[in-house]
N, C-alpha and C positions, 0 to 999 in steps of 0.2 A: 579363231574367227567368231565374231558375235553376229548372229543372224536374226533379223526380225522377219516374221512371216505373217501374212494375212491372206484373205480370200474374199470372194463375194457370195459364196454359197452358204456361209455361216459357220459358226464355231463347231458345229457337230457334223459337218459334211465329211464324207469319206475321202474326198480329194485333199482335204486339209491334213488328214492323218498321213496320206501319201507324201505330202510336202514336208511334214515333220520328219519323216524317215529320210527324205532326200537331204534336208537341212542338217540333220544329225550326222549323216555321213560326211557332209562337207565340213561341218564345224569340227569334227573329230572329238576325241575324249577330253581335250583341254578347252574346247570351245563352248559356246552357249547358244541355245535356240530359244527365242522368245516369241510367244504367240499373242497377237492382238487382232482378233477377228470379229466380224459382226455378230451380234447376238442372234440376228435373224437373217434370212436370205436377202441379199441385196443385188441379185442379178440384174443387169441392164441399167445400172445407175451411172455408168461411165465414171467421169471424174467429179461427180457430185460431192459437195461438202455441206455439212449441216451448219450453214452460216447464220441462220435466223433462230436457231434454238439450240440448247445445250445437249451434249452427248453424255449419257450415263456410262461410266466405266466400272466394270465389275471384275474383281480379282477372283478367278475360278480356282486356281491352284498356283503353285510356284511357277513363275515365268509364263503364266497363261491367263489372258484377260479377254473378256468379251465387252464390246462397245455397242451401244444402241445407235449405230450410225453406219455410214458407208465405208467401203474399203479405204478411201482417202482419209476419212475421219480416223480410221484405225491407225493409219500410218502417222497422222499428226499426233494421236494419243501416244503411240509408241515412241516417237522421237522426242516429244516435248513434255511427256509426263512419265511414262514407264521407264524409259531409258534416257532421261534428260541429263543424267550425270555421266553417262558413258555410252555415246551413240553407237549404233550397229555399224558394222563394216559392209553389210549387204542386206538388202530387202528382197524377199521372194514373195510373190503373190500367186495363189492357186492352191493346188492344181484344180483348175476349173473343170467341172463336168460339162463337156461340150467344147467345141473349138472356138477360138477367138481369131480365126484366120479371116482374111478378106474384109468385107464390110462389117463383120461382127466386131472387129477391133474398135470401131467407133462407139459402140454401145457398152463395151465391156467394163464392168466394175473391177474385174481382175486387172485389166490394164490401168484402170483408174488409180489403184493402189500403187502400181509401179510408176505411173506418171508423177504422183505426188512425191514419192521418194526421190525421183530424179530431180524434181524442182527444188527439193530440200538438199540436194548435193550428195545423195547417197546412191551408190550403184544399185540398180534395180532390174529384176528380171521377172516377167510374168510367164506362167506355165499353164498350159491347158491341154486337156486330153480330148481329142476328136473322137466322138462316139459314132457308131455305125453297126450294121448287121454282123460284121465279123467279130464283134466283141460281145454279142448277146449271150453266148453260152459260157463266158468266162466267169470264174469265181471272183476275180478281181479285174473289172474293166479298166482300171488304172495301171495295169501291169507294165505297159510300155513306158509310161511316165516313171513308174517306180524303179524299173530296172535301168533305164537310160538317163534319168533326170540328173543325177549327180555328175555324171561324166559330161553331159552337155553344158551344164553350168560351169564346170571346171574349164572346159575349152573356151567358152565365151570369156571368162575372166582372164584367162591366159593370153587371149588375143585381142582384148578390147583396147581400142586406141584411147589416148588421153582426151579429156573433155575440155577443150578450150572454147567451144561454142557456148553462148549464154544459156541455150537450152541443151542440157546434157543428153546424151544417148541413153535410152533404156532399151530392153530387148523383149521381144514377143516370141515365145517358144510354143509351138504346137506339135503334140505327139500324134502320130497317124492312127487311124481307126483299125489297127491290126494288132494281133498278139505280139508280145515283146520279141519273140524269136523271129518274127517276120519283118521287123523294122529294117529298112534297107540302108539307113545311114542318115547323115545330116545334110541339109541343103540350106545355104544362106540365100534368102529370097526377099524380094520386095512384097509389099502388101498387094494382094490381088482384089479383084471384084468379080463375084459370080454373076454371069449374065442372067438378066431377068429374074433376079432373086432379091426380094425386099420384104420388109415387115409389112403387115397389114392388120386389120382388125376383123374379128368375128362377132357380130351382135347377138345378144340373147335377151329375151324378155323374162323378167322375174315373175313369180306368181302374183305379185302386187301390181304388175304392169309397168314397172320401171325398166328402162333400157340400160343394159350393161354391155361393155365392149371388152372382149378378150383380145390381147395382142397376139398375133400369130407370126412365127418366123417362116422363112422360105426354106426350100429344099436344100439341105446341107450336103447332099451327095453330088452336087454339081461342082465341077472343077472351075477354078478361076483360070486366067490365061496361063499358058505354059511358062514355066520358070517362076511363077509366083507361089505364095504360101499354100493356099488351099489345093492347088494343082499338085504340089509336092506331097502334101499330106495324103491325098487320095492315091498317090503312087507308092505310098508306104514309107515316105521319108519324114523325119523330124524337120520342121521348118524353123529357122532362126531369122527373125526380121529386126534389124536395128531401126529404132524410131526416135523421133524428137517430138516434143509438145510445141511444135511451131506450125501453125496453120497457113503460113504464107505460101501462096502459089508463086514461087520464085520464077517459074518459067513465063509468067505473065507480066512481071514487073516492068520490063523494058517496053513491051508493047503498050502498056497502060500509061506510060509517061506522056503520051500524046494529049492526055487530058489536063496536064499541068499548065 
C-alpha cells in the first residue's frame, strides 16, 4: 500500500508523527508512506486552495515534503507532483490536535485535505484527537489515536461501499478525549451540532491603538445530539462519519420546486 499523509497543524506537529506511525503500520514493510504537509500551521482553512498564488514545495528528506499552502494544496502537490507517476492508494489527513466533530468539521483543514483527495478519486480518511481534561496528564495526548488508529482505518477500508456517486465518500474519524485503555469502541455516527456553540471574536487594542480581533471557539465539552459524533466522543467512543462534498439540501428539493 502506498499512503500519502498530510495535516493542517504543520509538518512539525506531534499529531503528524502519530499519523506516520499509523500509516507505517497500515502500509507494512513492503509499502510506502509519503508526507506532504503544510510548512506552517493551517488550522481552520477548511478546503481552501491557493488558487491566486503559487505554492512553494520543499523536499525535507526522502518521502517527506513541506508545502507553503493549505492541506488541500498539499494533496494536490502530492498527487500531481510528488507522486504523479504512481498515485497513492490512500490519503490520510491528521492526526489533528483537537476534535473535528460536529460544526468543527465545516472549518477543518484536516477534512479539507480529505475532501480534495476524494474529489481526485483517492480513498481518504481524516483523523482527529478530541482533547480534554482527561488527557492533560498523559505523556502522549494522542495515545488513543496512536493505539486504535490503524485498526479503525482497516475496518473502514474493509467495509467501505463502492463509490458510484459523483461525489465520493470520505470519512471523518474522531478519537475520544480519554486514555487509550478507556476507549469504549467505535460508533458510526452522523455529524452533530453542539447547542449554542459557535465561533466568535475577542477584540484587543494594540499599543499603537489599532484594533485586532482574535477568533474564539466555543465550549468543546458540550455534547451534540445523542447518536451523533461529538456525543459519542464524549461517551468515550471513536466516531466514524461518512461524508460527501455535496452541499445540496436534498430534503428541501421537492418543496422548493414550487418556485419553478
